[in-house]
TIKE-72277 format. One record per residue (C-alpha): residue number from 1; chain; x negated, y negated, z. Coordinates in steps of 0.05 Angstrom, whole numbers, m for minus. Example, Ala and Ser with C-alpha at 12.3 -4.5 7.8 and 13.67 -1.06 7.14 Angstrom:
# TIKE-72277
<pt 1,'A',<m246,90,156>>
<pt 2,'A',<m273,21,143>>
//
This chain:
# TIKE-72277
<pt 1,'A',<m713,770,695>>
<pt 2,'A',<m775,772,651>>
<pt 3,'A',<m794,828,604>>
<pt 4,'A',<m858,842,645>>
<pt 5,'A',<m818,850,709>>
<pt 6,'A',<m770,898,675>>
<pt 7,'A',<m829,941,653>>
<pt 8,'A',<m856,943,725>>
<pt 9,'A',<m788,967,749>>
<pt 10,'A',<m786,1020,695>>
<pt 11,'A',<m729,987,656>>
<pt 12,'A',<m726,983,581>>
<pt 13,'A',<m727,913,551>>
<pt 14,'A',<m663,893,516>>
<pt 15,'A',<m660,895,440>>
<pt 16,'A',<m661,820,432>>
<pt 17,'A',<m725,812,472>>
<pt 18,'A',<m765,864,432>>
<pt 19,'A',<m819,827,392>>
<pt 20,'A',<m817,832,317>>
<pt 21,'A',<m884,866,315>>
<pt 22,'A',<m858,922,360>>
<pt 23,'A',<m798,932,315>>
<pt 24,'A',<m842,935,254>>
<pt 25,'A',<m884,989,289>>
<pt 26,'A',<m821,1029,303>>
<pt 27,'A',<m803,1026,229>>
<pt 28,'A',<m873,1049,209>>
<pt 29,'A',<m870,1108,257>>
<pt 30,'A',<m805,1131,225>>
<pt 31,'A',<m820,1111,154>>
<pt 32,'A',<m798,1178,127>>
<pt 33,'A',<m727,1166,151>>
<pt 34,'A',<m725,1098,118>>
<pt 35,'A',<m750,1128,53>>
<pt 36,'A',<m692,1178,55>>
<pt 37,'A',<m644,1121,70>>
<pt 38,'A',<m671,1076,15>>
<pt 39,'A',<m633,1108,m45>>
<pt 40,'A',<m567,1100,m8>>
<pt 41,'A',<m582,1027,9>>
<pt 42,'A',<m602,1013,m63>>
<pt 43,'A',<m538,1046,m89>>
<pt 44,'A',<m494,1006,m42>>
<pt 45,'A',<m529,941,m58>>
<pt 46,'A',<m527,951,m133>>
<pt 47,'A',<m457,981,m142>>
<pt 48,'A',<m419,953,m82>>
<pt 49,'A',<m447,885,m63>>
<pt 50,'A',<m478,858,m127>>
<pt 51,'A',<m414,865,m168>>
<pt 52,'A',<m380,819,m117>>
<pt 53,'A',<m414,762,m154>>
<pt 54,'A',<m367,774,m212>>
<pt 55,'A',<m305,766,m168>>
<pt 56,'A',<m308,692,m184>>
<pt 57,'A',<m279,704,m253>>
<pt 58,'A',<m212,715,m218>>
<pt 59,'A',<m214,640,m203>>
<pt 60,'A',<m238,619,m272>>
<pt 61,'A',<m213,621,m343>>
<pt 62,'A',<m269,669,m361>>
<pt 63,'A',<m301,668,m429>>
<pt 64,'A',<m358,718,m442>>
<pt 65,'A',<m394,666,m485>>
<pt 66,'A',<m396,613,m430>>
<pt 67,'A',<m410,663,m374>>
<pt 68,'A',<m392,660,m301>>
<pt 69,'A',<m416,590,m287>>
<pt 70,'A',<m395,559,m354>>
<pt 71,'A',<m323,582,m353>>
<pt 72,'A',<m274,530,m327>>
<pt 73,'A',<m249,536,m255>>
<pt 74,'A',<m174,546,m250>>
<pt 75,'A',<m167,564,m176>>
<pt 76,'A',<m108,607,m159>>
<pt 77,'A',<m73,601,m227>>
<pt 78,'A',<m85,673,m245>>
<pt 79,'A',<m56,697,m179>>
<pt 80,'A',<5,653,m187>>
<pt 81,'A',<14,679,m258>>
<pt 82,'A',<14,751,m234>>
<pt 83,'A',<63,737,m177>>
<pt 84,'A',<110,700,m224>>
<pt 85,'A',<106,751,m280>>
<pt 86,'A',<167,794,m294>>
<pt 87,'A',<125,857,m284>>
<pt 88,'A',<103,839,m214>>
<pt 89,'A',<161,872,m178>>
<pt 90,'A',<159,934,m221>>
<pt 91,'A',<83,944,m216>>
<pt 92,'A',<81,932,m141>>
<pt 93,'A',<143,974,m129>>
<pt 94,'A',<116,1034,m169>>
<pt 95,'A',<49,1030,m133>>
<pt 96,'A',<82,1027,m64>>
<pt 97,'A',<130,1083,m80>>
<pt 98,'A',<75,1130,m101>>
<pt 99,'A',<28,1109,m46>>
<pt 100,'A',<79,1116,10>>
<pt 101,'A',<105,1183,m16>>
<pt 102,'A',<34,1207,m21>>
<pt 103,'A',<19,1185,50>>
<pt 104,'A',<82,1215,80>>
<pt 105,'A',<78,1281,42>>
<pt 106,'A',<5,1292,26>>
<pt 107,'A',<m27,1268,91>>
<pt 108,'A',<5,1319,139>>
<pt 109,'A',<m5,1379,92>>
<pt 110,'A',<m81,1387,104>>
<pt 111,'A',<m70,1383,179>>
<pt 112,'A',<m17,1438,176>>
<pt 113,'A',<m61,1481,131>>
<pt 114,'A',<m121,1473,178>>
<pt 115,'A',<m80,1493,239>>
<pt 116,'A',<m52,1554,203>>
<pt 117,'A',<m119,1577,174>>
<pt 118,'A',<m153,1567,241>>
<pt 119,'A',<m105,1617,273>>
<pt 120,'A',<m122,1673,223>>
<pt 121,'A',<m155,1731,258>>
<pt 122,'A',<m192,1764,200>>
<pt 123,'A',<m255,1724,182>>
<pt 124,'A',<m257,1754,113>>
<pt 125,'A',<m184,1735,99>>
<pt 126,'A',<m196,1666,129>>
<pt 127,'A',<m255,1653,82>>
<pt 128,'A',<m215,1678,22>>
<pt 129,'A',<m156,1632,41>>
<pt 130,'A',<m202,1572,48>>
<pt 131,'A',<m233,1585,m20>>
<pt 132,'A',<m165,1592,m54>>
<pt 133,'A',<m139,1528,m21>>
<pt 134,'A',<m197,1481,m36>>
<pt 135,'A',<m217,1508,m104>>
<pt 136,'A',<m166,1464,m142>>
<pt 137,'A',<m206,1403,m119>>
<pt 138,'A',<m261,1423,m167>>
<pt 139,'A',<m216,1423,m227>>
<pt 140,'A',<m220,1361,m270>>
<pt 141,'A',<m162,1313,m268>>
<pt 142,'A',<m157,1317,m344>>
<pt 143,'A',<m150,1393,m339>>
<pt 144,'A',<m99,1387,m283>>
<pt 145,'A',<m55,1339,m324>>
<pt 146,'A',<m62,1384,m385>>
<pt 147,'A',<m38,1444,m344>>
<pt 148,'A',<21,1402,m320>>
<pt 149,'A',<41,1384,m391>>
<pt 150,'A',<39,1458,m411>>
<pt 151,'A',<77,1484,m349>>
<pt 152,'A',<129,1429,m352>>
<pt 153,'A',<140,1429,m427>>
<pt 154,'A',<215,1426,m442>>
<pt 155,'A',<209,1479,m497>>
<pt 156,'A',<156,1529,m476>>
<pt 157,'A',<138,1510,m405>>
<pt 158,'A',<143,1563,m352>>
<pt 159,'A',<183,1518,m304>>
<pt 160,'A',<236,1503,m356>>
<pt 161,'A',<239,1576,m377>>
<pt 162,'A',<256,1593,m305>>
<pt 163,'A',<309,1538,m305>>
<pt 164,'A',<340,1566,m369>>
<pt 165,'A',<341,1637,m340>>
<pt 166,'A',<380,1611,m279>>
<pt 167,'A',<431,1578,m325>>
<pt 168,'A',<405,1506,m321>>
<pt 169,'A',<387,1456,m374>>
<pt 170,'A',<313,1442,m390>>
<pt 171,'A',<284,1379,m361>>
<pt 172,'A',<234,1334,m396>>
<pt 173,'A',<193,1323,m332>>
<pt 174,'A',<136,1283,m364>>
<pt 175,'A',<184,1237,m402>>
<pt 176,'A',<235,1223,m347>>
<pt 177,'A',<218,1164,m301>>
<pt 178,'A',<254,1195,m242>>
<pt 179,'A',<209,1255,m244>>
<pt 180,'A',<142,1219,m250>>
<pt 181,'A',<133,1206,m175>>
<pt 182,'A',<152,1276,m150>>
<pt 183,'A',<108,1309,m202>>
<pt 184,'A',<50,1262,m187>>
<pt 185,'A',<53,1272,m112>>
<pt 186,'A',<64,1348,m113>>
<pt 187,'A',<7,1358,m162>>
<pt 188,'A',<m37,1314,m119>>
<pt 189,'A',<m21,1355,m57>>
<pt 190,'A',<m38,1419,m95>>
<pt 191,'A',<m104,1392,m120>>
<pt 192,'A',<m131,1355,m58>>
<pt 193,'A',<m98,1383,4>>
<pt 194,'A',<m145,1443,10>>
<pt 195,'A',<m207,1400,4>>
<pt 196,'A',<m182,1352,57>>
<pt 197,'A',<m167,1411,102>>
<pt 198,'A',<m242,1424,110>>
<pt 199,'A',<m250,1361,153>>
<pt 200,'A',<m197,1385,202>>
<pt 201,'A',<m225,1455,204>>
<pt 202,'A',<m292,1425,224>>
<pt 203,'A',<m258,1385,279>>
<pt 204,'A',<m221,1448,303>>
<pt 205,'A',<m287,1486,306>>
<pt 206,'A',<m314,1435,355>>
<pt 207,'A',<m259,1449,407>>
<pt 208,'A',<m285,1487,468>>
<pt 209,'A',<m264,1561,461>>
<pt 210,'A',<m257,1566,536>>
<pt 211,'A',<m194,1523,532>>
<pt 212,'A',<m161,1575,489>>
<pt 213,'A',<m185,1631,534>>
<pt 214,'A',<m156,1597,595>>
<pt 215,'A',<m91,1585,558>>
<pt 216,'A',<m86,1659,539>>
<pt 217,'A',<m97,1678,612>>
<pt 218,'A',<m40,1632,631>>
<pt 219,'A',<5,1666,580>>
<pt 220,'A',<8,1610,528>>
<pt 221,'A',<32,1629,459>>
<pt 222,'A',<m3,1611,394>>
<pt 223,'A',<45,1554,381>>
<pt 224,'A',<34,1527,452>>
<pt 225,'A',<m42,1530,443>>
<pt 226,'A',<m37,1494,377>>
<pt 227,'A',<8,1440,407>>
<pt 228,'A',<m30,1428,472>>
<pt 229,'A',<m103,1444,452>>
<pt 230,'A',<m114,1441,377>>
<pt 231,'A',<m72,1379,361>>
<pt 232,'A',<m99,1336,418>>
<pt 233,'A',<m169,1359,401>>
<pt 234,'A',<m166,1334,329>>
<pt 235,'A',<m123,1272,343>>
<pt 236,'A',<m184,1225,339>>
<pt 237,'A',<m202,1253,271>>
<pt 238,'A',<m130,1247,247>>
<pt 239,'A',<m127,1175,270>>
<pt 240,'A',<m192,1155,235>>
<pt 241,'A',<m171,1189,170>>
<pt 242,'A',<m102,1158,174>>
<pt 243,'A',<m133,1088,182>>
<pt 244,'A',<m178,1101,122>>
<pt 245,'A',<m117,1126,82>>
<pt 246,'A',<m80,1063,100>>
<pt 247,'A',<m140,1021,79>>
<pt 248,'A',<m136,1052,9>>
<pt 249,'A',<m61,1058,6>>
<pt 250,'A',<m52,1018,m57>>
<pt 251,'A',<m111,1051,m93>>
<pt 252,'A',<m68,1102,m128>>
<pt 253,'A',<m108,1148,m173>>
<pt 254,'A',<m118,1110,m239>>
<pt 255,'A',<m142,1167,m282>>
<pt 256,'A',<m84,1214,m265>>
<pt 257,'A',<m31,1160,m272>>
<pt 258,'A',<m58,1138,m339>>
<pt 259,'A',<m61,1210,m365>>
<pt 260,'A',<10,1224,m342>>
<pt 261,'A',<36,1159,m370>>
<pt 262,'A',<80,1160,m432>>
<pt 263,'A',<124,1109,m466>>
<pt 264,'A',<185,1143,m437>>
<pt 265,'A',<164,1141,m364>>
<pt 266,'A',<129,1074,m366>>
<pt 267,'A',<181,1042,m320>>
<pt 268,'A',<159,1087,m264>>
<pt 269,'A',<86,1101,m282>>
<pt 270,'A',<60,1030,m291>>
<pt 271,'A',<20,1017,m227>>
<pt 272,'A',<m30,964,m208>>
<pt 273,'A',<m91,1004,m233>>
<pt 274,'A',<m61,1020,m302>>
<pt 275,'A',<m34,949,m308>>
<pt 276,'A',<m104,921,m295>>
<pt 277,'A',<m132,969,m348>>
<pt 278,'A',<m81,947,m400>>
<pt 279,'A',<m88,873,m385>>
<pt 280,'A',<m163,872,m375>>
<pt 281,'A',<m192,921,m427>>
<pt 282,'A',<m138,929,m479>>
<pt 283,'A',<m115,856,m480>>
<pt 284,'A',<m182,824,m458>>
<pt 285,'A',<m150,783,m403>>
<pt 286,'A',<m210,788,m358>>
<pt 287,'A',<m194,734,m307>>
<pt 288,'A',<m122,756,m301>>
<pt 289,'A',<m139,829,m290>>
<pt 290,'A',<m195,810,m241>>
<pt 291,'A',<m144,769,m201>>
<pt 292,'A',<m97,828,m198>>
<pt 293,'A',<m153,874,m175>>
<pt 294,'A',<m175,825,m121>>
<pt 295,'A',<m102,817,m99>>
<pt 296,'A',<m98,892,m91>>
<pt 297,'A',<m163,894,m51>>
<pt 298,'A',<m140,839,m4>>
<pt 299,'A',<m76,876,11>>
<pt 300,'A',<m115,940,26>>
<pt 301,'A',<m162,902,72>>
<pt 302,'A',<m103,870,109>>
<pt 303,'A',<m71,938,119>>
<pt 304,'A',<m137,968,143>>
<pt 305,'A',<m150,913,194>>
<pt 306,'A',<m78,914,218>>
<pt 307,'A',<m74,989,230>>
<pt 308,'A',<m144,991,261>>
<pt 309,'A',<m121,936,310>>
<pt 310,'A',<m58,976,326>>
<pt 311,'A',<m99,1039,339>>
<pt 312,'A',<m147,1001,384>>
<pt 313,'A',<m89,969,423>>
<pt 314,'A',<m57,1037,434>>
<pt 315,'A',<m123,1066,461>>
<pt 316,'A',<m132,1111,399>>
<pt 317,'A',<m195,1123,359>>
<pt 318,'A',<m211,1066,313>>
<pt 319,'A',<m263,1046,261>>
<pt 320,'A',<m289,988,303>>
//
């Protein structure tokens, strides 16, 4: 069917049949929107796509004097070196431990907080609770780690003072490898759970109030309304955020891990990000550290694609 015949019948021409001149006119008519969009496009192009050109140093024996093209090509040697290194198992294991613990413990907490806060009757108390819960997200990571060192100090820390009062022995939390992961995850929940809660509160606000009114008429309790109305209503948002969390599972917070890292807890605190920092910047092994970073990104991409496929196959919300 021709485009002219479609116009006579009142049908819109398909996107692929729209002439280039017509598309250009559409852009000109909405030029203000494209101007607003331009800074974001420039930012993504400069800081997300252009740096991909430097990924090639992972496959080279990079020398800053020779540059990208002048450095000799070594293929997968840097990846093989990392996999065969004695630190491979420790670094990957530490990263997975912290990532999985964070996902299992930290991911459900904002959902629970949002469901609880959404049930509060007093609007003033609800706003106060929201402010208290998400305010830690605005505290610098450096300050948070400093507070942790003060509170968990074996001599003068409040936590150890309480342990002493109860008859226990003081614990050197920041110098004991076994305590690094619990302290990291718990402090991360305290700092970020309230801020993540806002997304779920916004999703809960979009649920039709008439559903709750009908449930009240039928005699449903608050727990039943949460279970049968609120949770199904925010399930698509939970699924999308879970897929995104899986896609960045191995991107454990570098700054916080580095600040909490000491010589005594190094066996539990050395993760991929800190290992890349030590190898790349402190030891100037640029190609080796780039290969480790690319290896980490490929694993995250594989996890993202896999879980998105699973969500799509189970008829859940997905990214694509």
